[in-house]
C-alpha atoms as one frame of an Amber mdcrd trajectory, in Angstrom:
protein
   3.864  16.916  21.816   6.661  14.370  21.525   7.385  12.965  18.088   6.983
   9.270  17.485  10.018   7.837  15.708   9.731   5.008  13.154  12.993   3.301
  12.214  13.031   1.045   9.146  15.579  -1.635  10.010  17.729  -3.327   7.390
  16.455  -6.838   6.681  13.841  -6.593   9.379  11.129  -4.790  11.243   9.874
  -1.258  11.694  10.782  -0.053  15.179   8.297   2.377  16.757   9.578   4.511
  19.626   7.580   7.100  21.555   4.107   7.737  22.907   1.802   5.845  20.533
  -1.107   3.457  20.347  -1.724   0.632  17.896  -5.290  -0.237  16.932  -6.916
  -2.843  14.697  -9.322  -2.047  11.840 -12.235  -1.759  14.292 -10.353   0.721
  16.484  -9.577  -1.782  19.274  -6.283  -1.127  21.061  -3.541  -3.718  21.214
  -2.501  -4.139  24.858   1.081  -2.879  24.836   1.478  -3.243  28.615   3.220
   0.135  28.960   5.781  -0.422  26.201   7.119   2.695  24.477   9.174   0.705
  21.932   7.862  -2.137  19.750   8.857  -3.653  16.420   6.314  -4.251  13.670
   6.686  -7.126  11.193   7.452  -6.188   7.562   8.158  -9.665   6.175   4.836
 -11.364   6.935   6.490 -14.386   8.603   5.898 -13.487  12.263   3.644 -15.769
  14.281   2.918 -12.712  16.453   1.713 -10.274  13.740   1.592  -7.348  13.649
   4.595  -7.552  15.967   7.998  -8.853  14.902   9.172 -12.140  16.432  12.465
 -12.428  14.514  11.182 -14.973  11.958  12.586 -12.811   9.147  16.211 -13.593
   9.992  17.858 -14.996   6.879  14.616 -14.845   4.863  14.012 -11.142   4.230
  16.332  -8.719   2.504  15.875  -4.981   2.296  18.546  -2.353   2.821  16.759
   0.599   4.349  18.068   3.791   2.757  16.074   7.002   3.143  14.889   8.848
   0.031  12.523  11.677  -0.879   9.057  10.825  -2.137   7.843  12.604  -5.269
   5.744  15.737  -4.676   2.182  15.200  -3.479  -0.433  15.278  -6.244  -2.840
  18.179  -6.091
């Protein structure tokens, strides 16, 4: 099984790359038309949510730096 890669972009979207599906709360698939790479909005400004349309440019700041989460609670 191939891993799906999520990349948290600085000042922008989450890029999803791999073999994946995206569904709504009812389990309906978004029609990705064969795409294996999409960007998901993190700023809430996209007119095309949940997908990024670039509306964040100049209005959303977050430097994406990886870190370890605390241990899972038992």
